[in-house]
C-alpha positions in Angstrom: 92.9 353.3 199.9 89.6 353.4 198.1 90.4 354.5 194.5 88.9 358.0 193.7 85.9 358.8 192.5 84.8 361.2 189.2 81.1 361.6 189.6 79.4 362.8 186.8 82.5 362.8 184.5 81.5 360.5 181.8 77.7 359.8 182.7 76.8 362.7 185.0 75.6 360.3 187.7 76.1 361.4 191.7 78.0 358.0 192.3 78.9 358.9 195.9 75.0 359.6 196.4 74.6 356.3 195.3 77.4 354.6 197.2 76.2 356.1 201.2 72.6 354.7 199.5 73.7 351.3 198.7 75.6 351.3 201.9 72.9 352.5 204.0 71.4 348.8 202.8 74.4 347.2 203.4 74.6 348.4 206.9 71.1 347.3 208.1 72.8 344.6 210.1 75.1 346.2 212.4 72.0 349.4 212.7 70.2 346.2 214.0 73.2 345.0 216.5 74.0 348.5 217.9 69.8 349.0 218.7 70.3 345.5 220.4 73.2 346.4 221.9 71.9 349.1 223.9 68.7 347.9 224.7 71.2 345.4 226.5 72.8 348.2 227.6 70.0 349.9 229.3 69.4 347.4 230.9 72.8 346.9 232.3 72.0 350.7 233.6 69.0 349.5 235.6 70.4 346.8 237.3 73.4 349.6 238.5 70.2 351.0 239.6 69.2 348.6 241.0 72.1 347.4 242.7 72.5 350.4 243.9 69.1 350.3 245.6 70.4 347.2 247.6 73.3 348.0 248.8 72.0 351.6 250.5 69.4 349.2 252.5 71.7 346.4 252.6 73.7 349.4 254.2 70.8 350.8 256.7 69.6 347.2 258.3 73.3 345.8 258.5 74.0 348.8 260.9 70.7 348.2 262.9 70.2 344.5 263.1 71.8 343.8 266.3 70.6 345.1 269.7 73.1 346.9 270.5 72.6 348.9 267.4 68.2 349.3 267.4 67.6 349.2 270.7 68.3 352.8 271.4 67.7 353.9 275.1 67.7 357.3 277.0 69.5 358.9 280.5 68.4 362.3 281.9 70.1 363.3 285.1 68.5 365.3 287.5 71.7 368.0 287.5 74.0 367.8 284.9 76.3 370.2 286.0 77.5 366.9 288.6 77.0 363.9 286.3 76.1 363.4 282.4 74.9 359.9 281.9 74.1 358.0 278.6 72.2 353.9 278.1 73.1 351.3 275.7 70.9 349.0 274.6 71.6 346.9 276.9 70.3 349.2 279.4 67.6 348.4 281.9 64.8 351.5 282.0 64.9 352.9 285.9 66.1 355.5 288.3 69.3 355.6 290.3 70.1 358.0 293.1 73.6 358.8 292.6 76.1 361.3 294.7 79.6 362.2 293.7 81.4 362.9 296.8 85.4 363.2 294.9 86.3 363.2 291.0 89.1 361.2 289.9 91.9 362.7 289.2 95.4 361.7 286.9 98.6 362.0 289.2 100.9 365.6 288.0 104.7 365.9 289.5 107.3 368.9 288.5 111.1 369.3 288.7 112.2 372.2 290.9 112.7 375.7 289.1 114.8 375.8 285.8 116.7 378.7 284.5 114.7 378.9 280.9 113.5 375.8 278.5 116.1 376.0 276.0 119.4 377.0 276.5 120.2 376.1 280.0 121.6 371.8 280.2 119.5 369.9 282.6 123.1 368.2 283.9 123.9 364.6 282.4 125.4 361.6 285.1 125.4 358.9 283.5 122.7 356.3 282.8 119.1 356.0 281.9 116.1 358.0 282.7 113.6 355.7 284.0 109.6 357.3 284.5 107.2 354.5 286.2 103.4 354.7 285.7 101.7 352.8 287.4 102.6 349.5 286.3 104.5 350.7 283.3 108.0 351.9 282.3 109.1 354.4 280.0 113.2 354.7 279.5 114.9 357.5 278.2 118.1 355.8 276.8 121.7 357.0 278.4 122.2 357.6 274.4 119.7 360.3 274.1 120.3 362.1 277.5 124.0 364.8 277.3 125.6 367.7 278.3 124.3 369.8 275.4 120.3 368.0 276.4 117.2 371.2 277.5 115.0 371.2 279.1 112.5 371.2 276.1 114.6 368.7 274.4 113.8 366.4 277.6 109.9 366.6 277.7 110.5 366.0 273.5 112.5 362.2 274.2 109.7 361.3 277.0 106.9 362.5 274.2 108.2 360.3 271.4 109.4 357.8 273.3 108.3 354.4 271.8 107.1 353.4 275.5 105.3 356.2 275.8 101.6 354.6 274.5 99.3 357.7 275.5 100.8 356.8 279.4 102.1 360.0 280.1 102.7 363.8 279.0 104.9 366.1 279.1 104.8 369.7 279.6 107.1 372.9 280.5 104.8 375.7 283.5 106.6 379.0 283.9 105.5 379.8 287.0 105.7 383.3 286.6 109.2 383.9 289.1 111.9 386.2 288.9 114.2 383.3 288.5 114.3 379.7 287.4 110.6 380.2 286.3 110.6 377.2 284.5 109.1 373.8 285.4 108.7 370.4 283.6 105.9 369.4 284.2 104.6 365.1 283.5 101.4 364.1 283.5 99.5 361.3 284.1 97.1 360.5 281.2 94.7 357.7 283.3 93.2 359.0 286.0 92.8 357.0 290.0 95.5 355.9 292.4 96.7 352.6 290.1 98.5 355.2 287.6 101.2 357.1 289.9 104.1 358.4 288.6 107.6 358.1 290.2 111.4 359.3 288.5 112.9 355.7 289.6 116.6 356.5 288.0 117.2 360.2 287.5 121.1 361.0 285.9 119.5 364.7 285.2 119.9 367.8 287.7 116.6 367.6 287.8 114.6 366.6 291.4 110.8 365.4 291.3 110.5 364.0 294.5 112.1 366.8 297.0 110.1 369.8 298.2 112.1 373.0 297.8 112.4 375.9 299.4 114.0 379.2 296.8 116.0 381.5 298.1 115.0 385.1 299.1 113.8 387.4 296.0 114.0 391.1 297.4 112.5 393.9 295.7 114.0 396.4 293.5 113.5 399.2 296.4 115.2 397.1 299.0 117.0 400.1 301.2 117.5 397.9 304.3 121.5 396.7 305.3 120.3 393.2 306.7 119.0 390.7 304.7 116.9 387.4 305.0 118.1 384.0 304.3 116.5 380.0 304.2 117.0 378.4 307.3 119.5 375.6 307.3 116.7 373.8 309.1 113.9 375.0 306.8 112.1 372.1 305.4 108.7 372.7 303.0 105.3 370.8 304.3 103.0 372.1 302.3 101.2 370.9 299.3 100.7 374.0 297.4 103.4 375.7 295.1 103.0 379.3 296.1 105.3 381.9 296.9 105.1 383.6 300.3 105.4 387.7 300.5 107.2 389.5 303.7 107.0 393.5 304.4 109.2 394.9 307.4 106.3 396.4 309.8 106.1 400.1 311.0 106.1 403.8 310.3 107.4 403.4 306.0 111.5 404.2 306.2 112.4 403.5 309.7 115.4 401.5 310.5 115.3 399.5 312.8 119.0 397.5 314.0 118.3 394.0 313.7 118.7 392.5 317.7 118.3 395.8 319.2 114.8 396.2 319.4 111.3 393.9 318.3 110.9 394.1 314.8 107.5 392.9 313.7 107.1 390.8 309.6 104.2 390.7 308.0 103.3 388.0 305.9 100.9 386.1 303.1 100.8 383.1 301.1 99.4 383.3 297.9 96.5 381.3 299.0 95.5 384.0 301.4 96.3 382.8 304.5 99.3 385.8 305.9 100.7 385.7 309.1 103.5 387.6 311.0 106.5 387.1 313.3 108.9 389.1 315.8 112.5 389.0 315.1 113.3 389.8 319.6 115.1 392.2 320.9 118.8 389.9 321.7 118.5 387.8 318.0 121.7 386.9 317.4 120.9 384.8 314.0 118.1 381.9 315.2 115.7 380.6 312.7 112.9 382.4 312.8 109.6 379.7 311.9 106.9 381.2 309.4 104.7 378.7 308.8 104.7 374.7 307.3 108.4 374.1 307.4 110.0 377.4 306.4 112.3 379.4 308.5 114.3 382.5 308.3 117.7 383.7 310.0 118.9 387.7 309.1 122.1 389.0 309.5 122.9 391.0 312.8 125.2 393.2 314.5 126.1 397.3 314.0 124.8 398.5 311.5 122.6 395.4 309.9 119.0 397.1 309.7 115.5 396.4 307.9 113.6 399.4 306.7 109.6 399.7 307.2 108.0 399.1 304.3 110.9 396.7 302.5 109.5 393.6 301.3 110.7 390.3 299.8 108.9 387.0 298.1 110.3 383.2 299.0 109.0 380.8 296.2 108.0 377.1 297.9 107.3 374.6 295.7 105.9 370.8 295.9 106.7 368.4 293.5 103.0 366.3 293.6 101.2 369.4 291.8 98.0 366.7 291.7 98.2 364.0 293.7 96.4 360.3 291.9 93.5 360.0 293.4 90.0 358.2 293.0 86.7 358.8 291.6 83.7 358.6 295.2 80.9 357.7 294.2 77.5 356.5 296.1 74.9 354.7 294.0 71.7 353.8 296.0 73.1 354.0 299.3 76.3 351.8 298.3 79.7 353.9 298.7 82.4 352.4 295.7 85.6 353.7 294.2 86.4 354.4 290.5 89.3 354.9 288.6 88.1 357.4 285.9 85.4 359.5 286.2 83.8 357.4 283.1 82.3 354.6 285.1 80.9 351.8 283.1 80.7 348.8 285.1 78.6 349.9 287.8 75.6 349.5 285.8 75.0 347.5 282.8 74.4 349.9 279.9 74.8 352.9 281.5 77.9 355.0 281.3 77.9 357.5 284.3 80.3 360.5 282.8 81.3 362.4 287.0 81.6 365.9 286.3 81.9 367.7 289.5 82.1 366.4 292.7 79.6 367.6 295.4 78.9 365.2 298.8 75.9 367.3 299.9 73.9 366.3 296.2 72.1 363.8 295.1 71.7 363.1 291.7 68.6 360.6 289.8 69.1 359.6 286.5 66.3 358.1 284.7 66.7 355.5 281.7 63.9 354.7 279.1 63.3 353.2 276.1 63.7 356.0 273.3 60.6 355.5 271.4 61.0 357.9 269.1 64.8 357.3 267.9 63.2 353.8 267.2 60.4 354.6 265.3 61.7 357.1 263.5 64.9 354.0 262.4 61.8 351.9 261.4 60.2 354.8 259.4 63.7 355.8 258.0 64.1 352.3 256.5 60.1 352.0 255.7 62.0 354.5 253.1 64.2 353.0 251.8 62.9 349.7 250.9 60.2 352.0 249.3 62.8 353.5 247.2 64.0 349.9 246.5 60.6 348.7 245.5 60.6 352.1 243.5 63.6 351.0 241.4 62.5 348.0 240.8 58.3 348.6 239.5 60.3 351.5 237.3 62.9 349.1 235.9 59.9 346.5 234.4 56.8 348.7 234.0 54.8 349.4 230.4 54.0 352.8 229.6 50.2 351.5 227.9 49.8 355.6 227.1 52.9 355.3 225.2 53.9 351.4 224.8 56.6 352.3 225.7 58.6 349.2 228.2 61.2 349.3 230.9 64.6 347.9 229.4 63.8 344.8 232.2 59.9 344.0 231.8 59.1 340.9 232.3 62.8 339.8 233.6 62.5 336.5 235.9 65.3 337.9 238.0 63.8 341.3 238.7 60.2 339.6 240.0 62.7 337.4 241.8 64.2 339.8 243.8 60.8 341.6 244.4 59.2 338.0 245.5 62.1 337.4 248.1 62.5 340.6 250.1 58.2 341.1 250.0 57.7 338.0 251.6 60.8 338.5 254.3 59.2 341.6 255.3 55.4 340.5 255.3 55.5 336.8 256.7 56.4 335.8 260.2 59.5 336.6 262.0 61.4 333.3 262.9 62.9 331.9 265.7 61.4 334.8 267.6 61.6 333.7 271.8 58.8 331.1 272.6 56.6 333.7 274.4 56.8 336.1 272.1 53.6 338.0 271.4 54.8 339.9 268.3 55.1 337.8 265.6 55.1 339.9 262.1 55.3 343.8 261.5 51.6 343.8 260.3 51.3 343.8 264.0 52.7 346.4 264.7 51.3 348.6 262.4 53.7 347.7 259.0 51.8 346.9 255.8 52.5 346.1 252.6 50.3 347.9 249.9 50.0 348.1 246.4 53.2 347.2 244.2 54.8 345.7 247.2 55.7 349.6 249.1 55.6 349.2 252.8 53.3 352.0 254.9 53.1 352.6 259.0 50.4 352.8 261.1 51.7 355.7 263.1 49.2 355.3 266.2 49.9 351.0 265.9 53.4 351.3 266.4 53.3 353.8 269.0 51.5 351.7 271.0 53.4 348.4 270.6 56.3 350.5 271.6 55.7 351.5 274.4 53.7 348.6 275.3 56.3 345.9 274.1 59.4 347.2 273.4 61.2 344.8 273.7 58.7 342.5 271.2 59.0 345.4 268.5 63.0 344.8 268.8 62.7 341.3 268.3 60.8 341.3 264.8 64.0 343.6 263.5 67.3 342.3 264.8 69.3 339.2 265.7 68.6 337.8 269.0 69.9 334.4 271.1 69.5 332.7 274.0 70.6 329.6 275.4 69.4 327.2 278.5 72.7 326.2 279.6 75.4 329.1 280.4 78.0 327.2 279.3 76.8 327.2 275.4 76.5 330.7 274.4 75.7 331.8 270.9 79.0 333.9 269.0 77.9 334.3 265.2 76.1 333.2 262.6 77.0 333.9 258.3 74.2 335.2 255.9 73.5 331.1 255.0 72.4 330.5 258.9 68.9 329.9 259.3 66.8 331.3 262.3 65.0 328.5 264.7 65.8 326.0 267.3 69.0 324.0 267.5 69.9 321.1 269.9 73.1 321.1 271.3 75.8 318.4 272.1 79.0 319.0 273.9 82.1 316.6 274.8 84.2 317.6 277.4 87.6 315.9 278.9 88.8 316.4 282.5 91.1 319.8 281.4 87.5 321.2 280.2 88.7 321.0 276.0 85.9 320.3 273.5 86.7 316.4 272.5 83.4 316.5 270.3 80.4 317.9 269.1 77.3 318.2 267.5 74.3 320.7 266.7 71.2 319.6 265.7 73.1 315.6 265.4 75.4 316.5 262.7 79.0 316.7 263.7 80.3 320.2 263.6 83.9 321.5 263.3 85.4 322.4 266.5 87.5 325.4 267.0 89.0 325.9 270.5 86.2 326.8 272.0 84.1 327.3 269.5 81.6 324.8 267.4 81.0 325.3 264.5 77.7 324.2 262.2 78.6 322.1 259.4 78.2 323.3 255.8 75.0 322.2 253.9 72.8 322.0 257.0 70.6 324.9 258.2 73.0 325.4 260.9 76.2 326.0 258.6 78.0 329.8 259.9 76.9 328.8 263.1 79.1 329.4 266.1 78.7 328.9 269.7 81.1 329.2 272.7 81.5 327.1 275.2 82.9 327.4 278.8 83.0 323.8 281.1 80.5 323.9 283.8 83.5 322.6 286.0 85.4 319.5 286.4 85.2 317.3 283.6 85.1 314.5 281.5 81.4 315.1 280.9 78.3 316.2 278.7 76.2 319.0 278.1 73.3 319.3 275.8 71.7 322.5 275.2 68.7 324.2 273.5 70.4 327.3 271.4 68.2 329.6 269.6 69.1 332.1 267.2 66.2 335.0 266.1 66.5 337.0 262.6 64.5 339.6 262.3 63.8 341.6 260.0 67.1 343.7 259.2 69.0 341.0 260.3 67.4 338.7 257.3 67.2 341.5 255.0 70.8 341.8 255.7 71.8 338.2 254.7 69.3 338.3 252.0 71.0 341.0 249.9 74.0 340.4 250.5 73.3 337.2 248.6 71.8 338.4 246.2 74.5 341.2 245.0 77.4 338.2 246.1 80.0 339.3 243.2 80.3 335.9 242.7 77.4 333.5 242.9 74.2 336.5 243.5 71.9 336.8 241.3 72.6 339.9 239.6 75.9 338.9 239.3 74.6 335.9 236.6 72.2 338.7 235.4 74.4 341.3 234.8 77.7 338.3 233.6 74.7 337.1 231.3 74.3 340.5 229.5 77.8 341.5 229.3 78.2 338.2 227.8 76.0 339.3 225.5 77.4 342.8 224.9 80.4 341.8 223.8 79.6 339.1 221.5 77.7 341.9 219.9 80.6 344.2 219.4 82.2 341.5 217.8 80.0 340.5 215.9 79.2 344.2 214.3 82.9 344.3 214.6 83.2 341.7 211.2 80.4 343.4 209.6 82.1 346.5 209.4 84.7 345.2 208.3 83.4 343.1 205.8 81.2 346.7 204.8 84.4 348.5 204.9 85.3 346.1 202.4 81.8 346.5 200.1 82.4 350.5 200.3 85.8 350.3 198.3 84.4 348.0 195.9 81.6 349.9 195.4 84.3 352.6 194.7 86.8 350.8 192.3 83.7 349.4 190.2 81.8 352.3 190.0 85.4 354.3 189.1 86.1 351.7 186.8 83.1 352.4 184.7 83.6 355.9 184.7 86.5 355.2 183.3 85.2 352.9 180.5 82.5 355.4 179.8 84.7 357.9 179.1 87.1 355.7 176.9 84.3 354.7 175.3 83.0 358.5 174.3 86.3 359.3 173.3 86.4 356.8 171.2 82.9 357.6 169.8 83.7 361.3 169.2 87.0 360.5 167.4 84.9 358.1 164.7 82.2 361.3 164.4 85.3 363.5 163.4 86.6 361.4 161.1 83.5 360.1 159.1 82.3 363.7 159.7 
């Protein structure tokens, strides 16, 4: 603890003020270091801003550096209610005539009606429930089904089963019947005839395979004494699930004895079909045919009568609610079937969405280059690039009027980054096809001006897009080609240079690669791929090989790799921002090291300053004490000597 200061008791001097003035002088080295540290921290802040702008630009160009991402195409249809279409970059401009004759449908089956969904058990005779969907199988284990399992329980078991990887959905349908109105419905997720549903093993009482005819349900006002019953030979042959409604004809309220005279019964079904039949005089219980395999019998004899106006219903059920069905389409006069209503493999780069079937309507689909979208993408890139250039300029500027220098004025790393990026956007694009008419961004109206800023001549850009769309795309994106179909470009790294590469691959009798070189340098072999050697222009280049026929043999090919502006910028910025070897890493690492050293120096100087303050306080305190003692002695002597 510092000694107490008795300011002014003996001398009248403000020692505290004196100490602070002395400390202010002694602390000047610390202040100088703190000012230098603030400058370095300001430089770090500017580097963080630059790095953020670089990352933003990198993200922008890397999202558009391939043909599929950049070369936007548009597709339009003449009837959007029948057919939708979208085009990818690989789609070729042109038009197609398409007719949708039939849509693809999922298979959908249901069990017979059940009393309720969550109370009445579905039965369990033992064994697994096995459901097949196409070539896949879902198995509900015997242990999961017991005497208490309900319709809702089974639907949940099916939907949650680990084998049910988006194969089918199980739902419960209430058909509104007065009894047994609940049905378990199984629907195939995938459409097409290749995905039918079948229940091959069934320990429950649910029936997913047989048609059924429910017992007649009489109206609440039934007044007859004879009753209809389902004939012993009845078997529903229809495909719809519906209700037949019957009404006894004649004068309302009139009673007709069954078998004593002709009795007419009228009927209609849910589909609007209607008809009638006659219970003839002399009837003795024979089956009477209604329609679609439905037959009825009636009680006969003394007192067995039907009353005109009485009604009853008969529900019929087919377990196939919807048959599995392929889509049928005609493309430019060629008929074909598809398992899905989303068609991707008929016209390259074009996805067709079949929306409705109309066998009498031809829909025109037109594919064109989406020049407006590409123009917008280029404009967005120019804005992002210019934001980066503005940030670099601001970091190294000097305000002459106020004589204020930006933190990174004269920094060679900033100059190097700016020069590298400017060279990429203003130079000839490397690796373009030999017949490329466009070689640089300047040729499409994108030019470099003051401060490295890019500007766009809209008219020139639009003209280039209209006349050489593919050429514009190649200026910005990665592109590759091979003189031999058996050798193909697979991938690259940021170390891979654009250009032409001579590739030689030797393979054995089984087609396996035994040796490979790229530009005369031995390449690494990885299965069907060969990889360029480190330290060469082909470093990181990965090529694939598809043997051209029976071996052994050797294939020689020329592979061209073009790196458009977006591809080159993305790779270059990745190198600049490399967290271990990038230019920004070294620049900021040096600043951080210097700041850390300054912090250590400041800590040492501050400790010395604290010690000096304690010394000042001790010395001035001792001086006050000594002077006070002398004053006391002087006063004593004065009092003695008078």
